C-alpha positions in Angstrom: 98.0 93.4 112.1 97.5 92.9 111.3 93.1 91.8 114.4 86.9 94.4 122.6 86.2 92.6 124.8 82.8 93.4 127.1 84.4 92.2 130.6 83.1 94.2 132.9 86.0 95.9 134.7 83.7 96.9 137.4 83.5 93.7 139.3 86.3 92.2 141.7 85.8 88.8 141.3 84.8 87.1 138.0 80.9 85.6 137.6 80.0 82.2 137.1 79.6 80.9 134.0 76.1 81.0 132.5 74.3 77.8 131.8 71.3 78.1 129.6 68.0 75.6 129.7 69.5 73.4 127.4 73.1 73.4 129.2 75.5 74.7 126.1 78.0 77.8 127.6 76.4 81.9 127.1 79.1 83.9 126.1 77.6 87.8 127.5 77.3 89.4 124.1 79.4 93.0 125.2 82.4 90.0 125.7 82.4 90.7 122.3 83.4 94.4 121.5 86.6 93.7 123.8 87.5 90.7 121.6 87.1 92.5 119.2 89.7 95.5 119.4 92.4 93.2 120.6 91.7 90.2 118.1 91.3 92.9 114.9 94.7 94.4 116.5 96.3 91.6 114.9 97.3 93.4 111.6 100.9 93.9 110.6 103.0 95.3 108.0 105.0 93.0 105.5 108.9 92.2 107.1 110.3 89.7 103.9 107.2 88.0 102.0 106.2 88.0 98.1 105.8 89.3 94.6 109.5 90.8 94.0 111.2 88.6 95.1 109.0 86.8 96.7 108.3 89.9 99.1 104.1 91.3 99.7 102.9 94.4 101.3 100.1 92.3 102.8 101.0 89.7 105.6 98.2 87.0 105.4 97.0 86.5 109.0 96.4 89.9 109.3 92.7 89.9 110.4 91.4 86.7 113.0 88.9 85.4 114.9 85.9 88.0 115.8 87.7 90.2 113.1 84.3 91.9 111.7 82.4 92.0 115.0 81.8 95.8 116.2 84.5 97.2 119.1 84.0 99.5 122.3 84.3 103.0 121.3 87.3 105.3 122.2 91.1 104.9 122.3 92.2 101.5 121.9 96.4 100.5 122.1 98.0 96.9 121.0 101.5 95.5 120.9 102.2 92.5 118.7 105.7 90.6 118.9 105.9 88.8 115.2 108.9 86.1 114.3 108.8 84.9 111.2 111.1 82.2 109.2 111.7 81.1 106.0 113.4 79.8 103.4 112.9 79.6 99.4 114.9 77.4 96.6 115.5 79.3 93.3 112.3 80.6 91.4 112.7 83.3 94.8 117.0 83.5 94.8 117.6 84.4 91.6 114.7 87.0 91.8 116.4 88.6 94.6 119.9 88.3 92.8 118.2 90.3 89.9 116.9 92.6 92.4 119.9 93.0 94.3 121.6 94.1 90.6 123.8 91.5 91.8 123.5 90.2 87.7 123.0 92.4 84.7 120.1 92.9 83.1 120.6 90.6 80.0 121.2 87.5 81.8 119.3 84.8 80.4 119.6 82.0 83.2 118.5 78.4 83.1 116.9 78.0 86.5 116.4 74.3 86.5 120.3 74.6 86.2 120.2 76.9 88.9 117.8 74.6 91.0 121.3 74.2 94.2 120.2 78.1 94.6 118.7 79.3 98.3 116.8 81.9 100.3 115.9 82.3 104.2 115.2 84.8 105.5 114.3 85.5 109.5 112.6 88.5 111.2 111.5 89.8 114.7 109.9 92.9 115.2 107.9 94.3 117.3 104.8 96.2 116.8 102.7 99.5 117.6 99.5 100.0 116.8 96.8 103.3 118.2 92.7 102.5 117.4 90.0 104.5 117.7 86.6 103.7 117.5 83.8 106.4 116.8 80.7 106.9 119.1 78.8 108.3 116.3 77.9 106.1 113.8 78.8 106.2 109.6 76.9 104.6 107.3 74.6 103.1 109.7 77.7 101.0 111.1 80.4 101.7 113.1 84.1 103.8 112.1 87.7 102.6 113.1 91.2 104.9 112.1 94.9 102.9 113.3 97.7 102.7 112.1 100.3 100.5 112.5 104.1 100.6 112.5 107.6 98.8 113.6 110.7 98.9 114.6 112.8 95.2 114.2 115.3 93.5 112.9 115.4 90.9 109.5 117.5 88.6 108.1 118.3 86.9 104.8 121.3 84.9 103.2 121.2 83.8 99.3 124.0 81.1 98.7 124.0 78.5 96.4 125.4 78.7 92.2 123.9 80.0 89.8 124.5 78.3 85.7 123.1 80.4 82.3 123.6 81.7 79.5 125.1 86.1 79.3 123.5 87.2 76.1 126.7 89.7 74.5 125.7 93.5 72.2 126.0 91.5 68.9 123.1 89.0 70.0 125.9 86.5 71.0 125.9 84.1 74.0 128.5 83.1 76.2 128.0 80.6 79.4 127.5 81.8 82.5 128.2 80.1 85.9 128.1 81.7 89.3 128.6 81.3 93.2 127.2 83.5 95.7 127.1 82.9 99.7 125.6 86.3 100.5 124.1 87.2 104.1 123.3 90.4 105.4 121.1 92.3 108.4 119.4 95.3 109.5 117.1 96.9 112.5 115.7 99.3 111.2 112.3 101.1 110.7 109.1 99.5 109.5 106.4 100.9 106.3 103.6 102.7 108.3 100.3 101.4 108.4 97.2 103.2 107.8 93.4 101.6 108.2 90.0 102.7 108.3 87.1 100.5 108.8 83.1 99.7 108.8 81.7 97.6 110.8 78.0 96.1 111.1 75.9 94.1 113.8 72.8 92.6 113.0 72.3 89.5 115.7 75.0 87.0 115.6 75.9 88.3 112.3 78.7 90.4 111.7 79.8 92.2 108.4 83.3 94.7 107.7 84.6 96.9 105.3 87.8 97.8 105.0 90.7 100.2 103.5 94.3 99.8 104.2 97.6 100.7 102.8 101.4 101.2 102.4 103.8 104.2 103.2 106.9 103.7 101.8 109.1 105.1 104.6 111.0 101.9 105.9 114.7 101.0 105.8 114.9 99.8 102.2 117.6 99.6 99.9 117.0 98.3 96.8 120.8 96.6 97.0 120.1 95.4 100.4 118.7 91.3 100.3 117.2 92.6 104.1 114.9 95.3 103.9 111.8 96.5 106.5 110.8 98.1 104.1 109.3 97.1 100.4 110.4 99.9 98.8 107.4 101.2 97.4 103.1 102.6 97.7 100.2 100.5 97.7 96.5 99.9 98.4 94.4 97.6 100.1 90.4 96.9 100.2 88.2 94.1 101.4 85.3 93.0 103.7 84.6 90.3 106.0 82.2 88.5 107.9 81.8 87.0 111.3 79.9 85.2 113.3 79.2 85.0 117.0 77.1 82.9 118.6 77.4 84.6 122.8 74.6 81.3 123.5 77.2 78.6 122.7 80.2 80.6 123.0 81.0 79.3 118.9 82.6 81.9 116.5 83.9 81.7 112.8 84.8 84.9 111.0 86.5 85.3 107.5 88.1 88.6 105.7 89.0 88.7 101.8 91.1 91.5 100.1 93.1 92.4 97.5 96.7 95.0 97.6 97.1 97.3 94.4 100.7 97.6 94.5 102.3 101.4 92.9 105.4 100.5 90.9 108.4 100.6 93.0 111.1 103.4 91.3 114.0 102.1 92.6 113.8 98.8 90.4 111.6 99.9 87.7 109.5 96.9 89.1 105.8 96.4 89.6 103.8 93.2 91.7 100.3 92.2 90.5 97.5 92.6 92.2 97.1 90.1 95.0 94.3 88.1 96.9 94.4 87.2 100.2 91.4 85.7 103.0 91.9 84.6 106.7 89.9 82.8 108.7 89.7 82.5 112.0 87.6 80.1 114.3 87.1 79.2 117.4 85.6 78.3 120.9 84.7 80.8 124.2 85.8 78.1 126.8 84.6 80.8 129.4 83.9 84.5 129.2 88.6 84.7 130.0 89.8 82.1 128.1 89.0 81.5 124.1 91.0 78.2 121.9 91.1 78.1 118.3 92.5 77.9 114.7 93.3 80.6 112.2 94.2 80.2 108.7 95.1 82.0 105.4 95.4 81.1 101.1 97.2 83.6 99.5 97.6 84.1 95.7 99.1 86.3 93.4 96.0 87.4 90.3 98.2 90.0 87.9 101.6 89.0 86.9 104.5 91.1 88.0 105.9 93.8 85.4 108.2 96.9 84.5 111.2 97.8 82.8 113.5 95.7 85.7 111.0 92.7 85.6 113.6 90.1 84.9 111.8 86.8 85.6 108.4 87.2 84.3 105.2 86.3 85.6 106.3 85.7 88.9 102.9 85.0 90.5 103.6 84.1 94.0 100.8 82.0 96.2 100.8 79.8 100.2 98.9 78.7 102.3 98.9 78.8 105.9 97.0 76.8 108.9 98.2 76.7 112.7 96.1 76.9 116.8 95.5 80.4 118.7 94.2 80.9 122.0 93.3 84.0 123.8 92.9 85.2 127.4 90.4 88.7 128.3 91.1 89.9 132.0 90.7 93.7 133.7 93.5 96.5 133.4 92.6 98.6 136.1 89.4 100.4 134.8 90.5 98.7 130.5 90.7 95.7 129.7 93.5 93.3 128.7 94.1 90.6 126.2 96.2 88.5 125.8 96.5 86.3 122.8 99.0 83.2 120.8 99.3 82.2 117.4 100.9 80.3 115.2 100.6 78.9 111.5 102.5 76.5 109.0 102.4 77.0 105.3 102.7 75.4 102.8 101.7 75.0 98.5 104.0 77.9 98.2 105.3 79.1 95.0 107.5 82.3 93.8 107.5 83.1 97.6 109.2 81.7 100.6 107.6 79.0 103.1 108.1 78.8 106.3 106.4 79.4 109.6 105.4 81.9 111.8 104.4 83.8 115.6 102.1 86.2 116.4 102.5 87.5 120.5 99.3 90.2 120.9 98.7 92.7 124.3 96.1 94.9 123.9 94.2 97.4 125.7 90.8 99.1 124.7 87.8 100.4 127.1 86.1 98.6 129.2 82.5 97.6 128.0 79.8 99.7 130.6 78.6 97.9 133.3 75.4 96.6 132.8 72.9 98.7 133.9 70.9 97.6 137.5 66.9 97.3 136.1 64.9 99.6 138.6 62.0 97.4 140.5 58.6 98.7 139.7 57.4 100.3 143.5 54.4 98.3 144.5 52.1 100.3 146.4 49.0 99.4 149.1 45.9 101.1 149.2 
């Protein structure tokens, strides 16, 4: 999520939205901090998407609106329900056959004759993401540490016919045909994903850098189609920018990052370097409601490698776009945020495509109430 608003919880009733002299909406600047803690909690680890077998560490959509804006110091907690439904053709299905050792390493297949192969996947995961934001500046910016983990169910099916040639020990070739109809599902824990970030604010301009990675402790077996872990470590880093104008309530954010994948020792397969770009745009209709669009672009810019790679470069890519809506409200002396967003995917290659939806509920510290300005004492002599 993956992903603090600062509506004051010290007021028993919401204040009216103020208008500037030009008649435009004005969103209090302290609202920014709470929005960020809630929205940036949307980054989550991967369940069933690109590179080896069409599966990557990075799930597009980790970051969204207000990704680079400052947060409220202290502990916050986000819970995310994530659903995905994807499908892919012969390229991904063929890779999954090799990955799960259903095809011998000496097989040379004719992909043009394998168009009937299809792979389908679904996932339903519940994430818990605690975050701590430091009050003391680091390098002039605001530092934060987070950890994401989840438990849930994934399901994968593969069906179709593969036709090719099998190379024998003497170099001779034998016609090969295989038909499969396989369906698996699994309940389990995902890998753990720690993240460290730094944010800087300069008026309506906000900047962010982050580093994250994958600790491969989730449920994984290289011979299974369905896994909640990815089977290898990864490190990811990048930077982002947010424009937010409290006078108009308009916002735009973008985050660019790169993933380096370590070798999967179970399959001797190493994914290439991945590039990902997440963006979000929103308009605050009031202090309590925001609406907008989210999107992403994902592209593997390096080739897959390793002795276990039998499918070549296999560079994954996909684009996605969809709507979002968020609601802000007090929760006791804390602040709550509820967000709904969804993506429809297109222009996919060597990767499943489909749609995914996220429901996020986050709680973070409330912003301090504005300090009342003391009236000057007027003395009469």
